[in-house]
Structure formats: structure tokens, C-alpha cells
C-alpha positions in Angstrom: -28.8 -1.2 -1.7 -27.4 0.2 1.5 -24.6 -2.4 1.6 -23.6 -1.3 -2.0 -23.4 2.3 -0.9 -21.2 1.2 2.0 -19.0 -0.7 -0.5 -18.7 2.5 -2.6 -17.6 4.5 0.5 -15.0 1.8 1.4 -13.8 1.9 -2.2 -13.4 5.7 -2.1 -11.5 5.5 1.2 -9.3 2.7 -0.1 -8.5 4.5 -3.4 -7.5 7.7 -1.5 -5.6 6.2 1.4 -3.7 3.3 -0.3 -1.2 5.7 -1.9 -1.2 8.6 0.5 1.0 7.8 3.5 -1.9 7.8 6.0 -2.7 4.1 6.2 -5.5 2.6 4.0 -6.0 -0.4 6.4 -6.3 1.9 9.4 -8.9 4.1 7.7 -10.9 1.1 6.5 -10.9 -0.4 10.0 -12.1 3.0 11.4 -14.8 3.4 8.8 -16.0 -0.2 9.4 -16.5 0.7 13.0 -18.8 3.5 11.9 -20.7 1.9 9.1 -20.2 -1.9 9.3 -21.7 -4.3 6.7 -25.0 -5.8 8.1 -25.8 -8.4 5.4 -22.5 -10.3 5.1 -21.1 -13.4 6.8 -18.5 -13.5 9.6 -15.0 -12.8 8.4 -16.2 -11.1 5.2 -14.8 -7.7 6.0 -11.4 -9.1 7.0 -11.2 -10.4 3.5 -12.9 -7.5 1.8 -10.6 -4.8 3.1 -7.6 -6.6 1.6 -9.0 -7.7 -1.7 -10.4 -4.3 -2.7 -6.9 -3.1 -2.6 -6.4 -5.0 -5.9 -8.4 -2.2 -7.6 -5.8 0.3 -6.3 -3.0 -2.0 -7.5 -4.5 -2.3 -11.0 -4.3 1.5 -11.2 -0.5 1.2 -10.7 -0.4 -1.4 -13.5 -2.3 0.8 -15.9 -0.5 4.1 -15.1 3.1 2.6 -15.0 2.7 -0.2 -17.6 5.5 1.2 -19.8 7.9 1.1 -16.8 7.0 -2.3 -15.3 6.5 -4.5 -18.3 10.0 -5.7 -19.2 9.4 -7.0 -22.7 9.4 -4.8 -25.8 9.7 -5.1 -29.6 13.2 -4.5 -30.9 11.9 -2.6 -33.9 10.6 0.1 -31.5 13.9 1.7 -30.8 12.7 4.9 -29.3 11.6 4.3 -25.7 8.4 6.0 -24.5 8.9 8.9 -22.1 9.1 7.4 -18.6 9.2 3.9 -20.0 11.7 1.0 -19.5 15.3 1.4 -20.3 16.3 -0.3 -23.5 19.8 -1.4 -24.4 21.4 -3.0 -27.4 22.7 -5.7 -25.0 19.3 -6.8 -23.9 18.6 -10.5 -24.7 16.1 -11.1 -27.4 14.2 -13.9 -29.1 13.3 -12.9 -32.5 12.0 -9.4 -32.4 11.0 -9.6 -28.7 13.6 -8.3 -26.2 13.9 -8.3 -22.5 14.9 -5.0 -20.7 17.5 -6.1 -18.2 17.0 -2.9 -16.4 13.4 -3.8 -15.7 14.3 -7.4 -15.0 16.7 -6.5 -12.2 14.2 -4.1 -10.8 11.7 -7.0 -10.4 14.4 -9.1 -8.8 14.9 -6.4 -6.2 11.1 -6.2 -5.7 11.1 -10.0 -5.0 13.9 -9.4 -2.4 11.9 -6.7 -0.8 8.8 -9.0 -0.6 10.6 -11.7 1.4 10.1 -10.3 4.9 6.4 -9.7 4.4 5.9 -13.2 2.9 7.6 -14.8 5.9 5.5 -12.8 8.3 2.3 -13.5 6.4 2.8 -17.2 6.4 4.0 -17.6 10.0 2.4 -14.9 12.1 -0.5 -13.1 10.3 -3.3 -15.2 11.6 -2.1 -15.2 15.2 -1.5 -11.4 15.3 -4.8 -10.7 13.6 -6.6 -12.9 16.2 -4.9 -11.1 19.0 -5.8 -7.7 17.6 -9.5 -8.6 17.6 -9.7 -9.0 21.3 -11.7 -6.4 23.2 -10.4 -4.1 25.9 -12.5 -4.8 28.9 -16.2 -4.6 28.2 -15.9 -1.4 26.1 -16.4 -3.1 22.8 -13.2 -1.4 21.6 -10.7 -3.8 20.1 -6.9 -3.8 20.5 -6.7 -3.3 16.7 -8.5 0.1 16.9 -6.2 1.4 19.6 -3.1 0.2 17.7 -4.4 2.0 14.6 -4.8 5.3 16.5 -1.4 5.0 18.2 0.4 4.2 15.0 -1.3 7.1 13.2 0.2 9.4 15.8 3.6 7.7 16.1 4.3 7.5 12.4 2.9 11.0 11.9 5.5 12.3 14.3 8.2 10.3 12.5 7.2 11.9 9.2 7.7 15.4 10.6 11.0 14.5 12.4 12.5 12.7 9.4 11.4 15.3 6.9 13.1 18.0 9.0 16.2 15.9 9.3 16.2 15.2 5.6 15.5 18.8 4.4 19.1 19.7 3.5 20.4 16.3 2.5 21.0 15.4 -1.1 19.7 12.0 -2.1 22.3 9.5 -3.4 19.9 7.4 -5.3 17.9 9.2 -7.9 17.1 6.4 -10.3 15.4 3.1 -9.8 18.3 1.3 -11.5 20.6 2.7 -8.7 18.7 0.8 -6.0 20.8 -2.0 -4.4 19.7 -5.3 -3.0 20.5 -3.9 0.5 18.2 -1.0 -0.2 15.4 -3.3 -1.4 15.8 -5.5 1.7 15.7 -2.5 4.1 12.5 -1.2 2.3 11.1 -4.7 2.6 11.7 -4.7 6.4 10.0 -1.3 6.7 7.0 -2.8 4.8 7.0 -5.6 7.4 6.4 -3.1 10.2 3.4 -1.8 8.3 2.1 -5.4 7.8 2.4 -6.2 11.5 1.0 -2.9 12.8 -2.3 -1.6 11.3 -2.3 2.2 11.1 1.4 2.4 10.1 0.8 2.8 6.3 2.7 0.5 3.9 3.5 3.3 1.6 4.4 5.6 4.5 6.7 3.1 6.2 8.6 2.2 3.0 8.9 5.7 1.7 10.2 6.9 5.1 12.7 4.0 5.2 13.9 4.8 1.7 14.4 8.5 2.4 16.5 7.7 5.5 18.9 5.6 3.4 19.4 8.3 0.8 16.8 7.4 -1.8 15.0 10.3 -3.5 11.3 10.8 -2.6 10.2 10.1 -6.3 12.2 6.9 -6.6 11.0 5.8 -3.1 7.4 6.3 -4.1 7.7 4.5 -7.5 9.4 1.5 -5.9 6.7 1.4 -3.2 4.0 1.4 -5.9 5.7 -1.4 -7.8 6.3 -3.4 -4.6 2.6 -3.3 -3.8 1.8 -5.3 -7.0 3.1 -8.7 -5.9 2.5 -8.0 -2.2 -1.2 -7.2 -2.6 -1.9 -9.9 -5.1 -0.4 -12.5 -2.7 -2.2 -11.1 0.3 -5.5 -11.1 -1.6 -5.1 -14.6 -2.7 -4.4 -15.8 0.8 -7.4 -14.0 2.2 -9.7 -15.4 -0.6 -8.4 -18.9 0.1 -9.0 -18.6 3.9 -12.5 -17.1 3.4 -13.5 -19.6 0.7 -15.4 -18.8 -2.5 -18.9 -19.4 -1.3 -20.0 -15.7 -1.6 -23.5 -14.7 -1.3 -24.8 -12.4 -4.1 -24.6 -9.4 -1.9 -21.1 -10.2 -0.8 -19.9 -10.6 -4.4 -21.6 -7.4 -5.4 -20.0 -5.5 -2.6 -16.5 -6.9 -3.3 -16.8 -6.1 -7.0 -18.1 -2.5 -6.4 -15.5 -1.8 -3.8 -12.7 -3.0 -6.1 -13.9 -1.0 -9.1 -14.3 2.2 -7.1 -10.9 1.9 -5.5 -9.4 1.4 -9.0 -11.0 4.6 -10.4 -10.2 6.7 -7.4 -6.6 5.5 -7.3 -6.0 6.6 -10.9 -6.6 10.2 -9.8 -4.7 9.9 -6.5 -1.6 8.4 -8.0 -1.4 11.2 -10.6 -1.8 13.8 -7.8 0.8 12.2 -5.5 3.5 11.9 -8.2 3.1 15.6 -9.0 2.9 16.6 -5.3 6.1 14.9 -4.2 8.1 16.7 -6.8 7.6 20.0 -5.0 6.5 19.1 -1.5 7.5 16.9 1.5 5.2 14.7 3.5 4.9 16.8 6.7 1.3 17.7 6.0 0.4 14.0 6.0 2.3 13.7 9.3 0.2 16.4 10.9 -3.0 14.8 9.5 -2.1 11.5 11.0 -1.4 13.1 14.4 -4.7 14.9 14.5 -6.7 11.9 13.3 -5.0 9.6 15.7 -5.7 11.8 18.7 -9.4 12.2 17.7 -9.8 8.4 17.3 -8.2 7.8 20.7 -10.4 10.3 22.4 -13.5 9.0 20.7 -13.0 5.3 21.5 -11.5 5.7 24.9 -13.6 8.5 26.3 -16.9 8.7 24.3 -17.4 5.1 23.0 
């Protein structure tokens, strides 16, 4: 029962931090140091902290279905508010049409995924193994220190970039205006987050997008949609590497963590989309800096 409670806590942390630009992976790694699983096999948590992100991703699918599903019935001429863009020129088979606006959005998402896919296939295992090495005899891993440092560094960047961006007018205010160059730049920013835990995938991609003139709302939506194929792919790789020989406890923890992250993400996504319409991300920058300093002091001084 204690392991299930830990899985619930992990799910809550994942659901909150996946979409806020404060690093879900970094928070999960830190929480795991405080309340690690005791009844699971070696390598389970490394797979668990990726796969439960599928719950958060499913929340995006549910909330933004009308915007990401490219097919529609031609007889439904009036698009739903916030739904896909429909055009008389959209190709159709019978009464089923394909929104070209949504189709090209997915092509750009594929382009943005390329850097992370290349990194994952070539370097993920080697980098992950290097990060698990301990610093001296302290028991503190390189990964924990990287998380703390990146929390501070990216937090500072948030404050600096938001101040620099304060009086700028974004040039891209609709998803359809994103170019392939924009998509690739956002994908490269995502690569930084994949390589350095504690960076925040959503934080890195949103920051990169803001710097090239994309509005905060469009940057956030594209980041959410980009997470769908990225996290499905990453989860599949982790499952294949771990194998499917779960114990009953491991399967229960995985399912509970995933379901909880889905439910929490539904609320967090709604909050964030409302928040970014009126506020910048500097508060998250300050949060990252304070948390990063606390973590560094704890593990380097008191651990």
C-alpha cells in the first residue's frame, strides 16, 4: 500500500510539473531521492518516470481534440470554437474531409521531433549512464546536481528573456503562421531539455519560441502538441528496454501514477492556458532559482 501512495505522489508531481515550465523530470528525480520505491526491480523508476507522462499527454489529447484531430465531416460546416480550421479546398473522400491547416501543423511537429529522435536513438543511454555516477562517496549523483544547476540557470533565463521580451510585439500569433524554421528551432530547444534534466521541455521550447517572435499562447499550444509524439515515442523506448515482465506491484504503481497524472494535468492545463493570457513566466523563473539553490545546499552541504 505504501508503494501505491508513493505512485500517487509521483503522479501528482508529474501532472503539475509537466506543463508548468519548472521541469517534471527534475522534480520526479528529486522526489525519488526523498521517497524511493522499495518493492520494485532495478531500472523500474527510470522507466516509470517517463511512462507516467503518458497520462499528462492524454490530458492534452482530451482537452485539445478539436484542434489536433485533422479529420471532420463536411456536413458540419460550422467549426467548433477553438477547433481546426476548415476550408472548402480541403481534400475529402465522401463526407470525410482533411483539414490541411491541421495536416501541415502535424508536419511541422514531425520536423520539430527530429532532433530529439536522433538524440534519443544515439546518445540517451550513454548520457543517462553517465548521469547516474556518484560524486565521490557522498551518494549524490551527477544527475541530481545537473537538475539543481539547470533549475537555477533556466530560471535566470526566464527572467532575463521575459524582461527583454516585455515591449516586443510577437510576429506569429497563430499556429498556422509557424514556419518549418520555427519548428526546427523549437525542436532544437527541446533537445536541450532532453539532454539536461532539470531544464524543462515545456520551458525550453516556450522560451525558444518567444525569442523568435512567437506569441506565448501559440508557443504553449505547439509545445503541448509536440509532446504527444515525443512522449509516446520515449515511453515506448523505455518500455522496450525495461521489458514487460512487471510484477503486480510494479504494474499497479505504473497504472496509478499514469491515471493520477492524467487527472491532475486536466486542471493544470486549463489553469496555464488562462494564466499565460495575462501573465509572463517570471514567477516560474524565481521558483526555479529558489528550488535549485535549496537542492544544491541540501545535497552538497547536508546530504
